[in-house]
N, C-alpha and C positions, 0 to 999 in steps of 0.2 A: 620273941623279939629278935633274938640272934640265933638263926637256924642255919647259918651257912656252914657247910661241912668241908673242911680243907682236904684236898686230895693232891698232895704234893707229888705222888708217884706219877700221876698223869702229866703234870707239868714238867717234871724232870725227864720224863721219857721223850719230851720234845726238845730237850736241851741241844742236841746236835744240830737241829734245824735253826735254832736261835743263834748258835755259834757261827753257823754259815752266814746268817744275816749280819752278825757282828763283823765278819770279814768284809762284807759289802759296805757296811758303815765306815770301817776304817779306810777302805779304798776311796770312798767319796771324800772323806775328810782330808786324806793325804793329798789327793789330786787337787782338791779345792784350795788347800794351803799353798801348794807349789805354784799354782796359777795365780793365787791371790798375792803371793810375794812378788811374782813377776810383774803383774799389773800395778801393784803398789809402788814398785820401783819406778815404773814408767810414769805413774801419776805424780810421784815425788819430783821427778825430773821436769815434768810439765809445769809444776808449780814453781820451779826454780828459774824457768825461762822468762824472757820479757815478752813472749808472744801472748797476747790477750786471748785468742781463741783456745790455745792449748791450756792456758791457765783456767779459762772458763769451763772447759771440759773436765779438768781435774777437780775443780771446786764443786761442780754440779754432781759428779760421781760421788765424791766424799760426803757431801751434804745429804744426798738421797740415801746412801748406804747407812749413815750414822743416825738419821732422823726419821726413818720409816721402819716399820716392823720387818723382821726377816721373812715372816710369812708373806707379807705384801710383795717382797722382792721375788720370792719363789713363785707366787701366784702370777705375777706379771711375766715371768720367764716362761710359764706354761700356758696360762689362759690369755694373758694380755697380748702377746705377740701372735697368738692363734687368730686373733681378730683380723690380722693382716695376711693370713694365709700361711704363716710360718708355724710349723708344728714340731715340737720336740717330745722325745720320750720322757716319762717321769724321771728316769735316771739323769738325763741330760738337763732337764729343767731344774732339778734339785742341785745339780753340780753348778749350773750357771748362777742360780740364786745365792748359794753359799759363797762361791768365788767372788761375786759382786760385793757381798757383804764383807768378806775377808779383806779384799783389796781396799775398800773404803776405810776400814778401821786401821789397817796396817799402814796405809799411806800417811795417816795422821800421826801414827807412832813414829814413822820414819822422819817426818817433818820435825818432830820434837827431838829425835836423836841427832839430826843434822845441826840443830842449834847448840848441841853440846860439843860439837867438833869445831875447833878454832878454824876460821877461814884461812889463816896463814898456812895450814897444812896443804890446802888445795893450791895455794899460790906457790908453795915450796915445790910441789910436784911440777908445776908449769915452768918454774925456774930451772928445773932439771931437763927441760925439753919435752915434757909431756903436753899433749893437747888437753883442753878442759875436760873432754870426754874421758881420756885416759886417766887424768888426775882423779876424776870422780870414781872411775871403775876400780883403780888399783889402790887408792889411798883413802878416799872418803867412804865409799860403799862398804868395804869390809868393817870399818869402825861403826858405821851406821847399823849394820846388821848385828854386830856384836852388842851394841848398846840396847838394841830392840829385841834381844833374844828372849827375855822373860815375857814381855808383852806378846811376842809371837807364840810362846807356849800357851798363854791364856787364850789366844785366838784359836789355837789348835783345839783346845778343850771345848771352846764355844762351837767350833765347826762340827765336832763330833755330836754335840747335843742338838745342833740345828738339823742334823740328818733326820731326826724324829718328825720334822715338819713335812717330810716327803710323802707321808701317808695322805696328806690333804690333796696331793696331785696324782694319786694313784700308785705311788711307789710302794711295792709290797715285797721287795727282796732284801731290804735292809733289816736291821735288828727290830726296829719298832714296827715296820710293816709286817714282818714275819710273825711277830708277837700278836699283832692285831688279827691276822688271819687265823692263827692258832686259837685265839680267844673265841672267834666266831664259830669254830668247829667244836671246841670243848667246853666253852662257857666257864673256864677256870680263870676268871679275870684276875683275881687277887694274886694267885700263885704265879701265873705267867708274867704279869707285869712286875711283880716283886723280883722275879728272877732277872727280867730284862733290866730293871733298875740296878740290881747288883752287878750285872755285866757292864753297864754303862759306868758305874762307879769304879769298878776294877780297871777298866780301860783308862779312864781319866786320871786315876791315881798313879798308874804305871807311867803315864806321860809326864805328870807333874814331878814325880820322884826322879824319873830319868833326867828331866830338865834341870833339877837341882844338882844332880851329880855332875852333869855336863857344865853347869854354871860355876861349880867350884873350881874347875880347871880353866874355864873361859875367862873368869874374872879374877884369876890369880895374878897378882902383880909382883 
């Protein structure tokens, strides 16, 4: 009934390759977060304007990102746009899909953070001679990012986990893709994916613990 023989030595021998894949996973997650924050700030500004077209673009982006599966977004970035003759590599498609998802969620977090900042602060900046854009950049945005710090940490963890979806579009250089390829060669399914799971766990725990340490200083009054 249970005749599976564990061979951890075979799996552990592939650990260096899996760690190389983990580096690619972190690279995708970090770049997608940086781009996601940038686009989320732009979307937040769009939603604060009186321009209906800009408001509509921001609302559509956020609604699609938050109400469709991340896999759908990655698929559309790779296979969907290919229907129009636009082709991206698996790495680029995965990066686009995760960035799109990050921006949508972070923009909503930023909107909530803005509501926690009194409007009088922006007006105070303008009374000192700042333009509305300068007031937002130097007074409002730093507070918005500070309030959204912990939600951004959660999104970073989610971005790392989303990289595992890249295997569906042919991505095989990240941690999950490397593990999948090694499994096809060795058939050590349990051992390899158990190790991959531990690596994912360690990465996410390092991020969350680091965020808590930073938060103790960031939120010290």
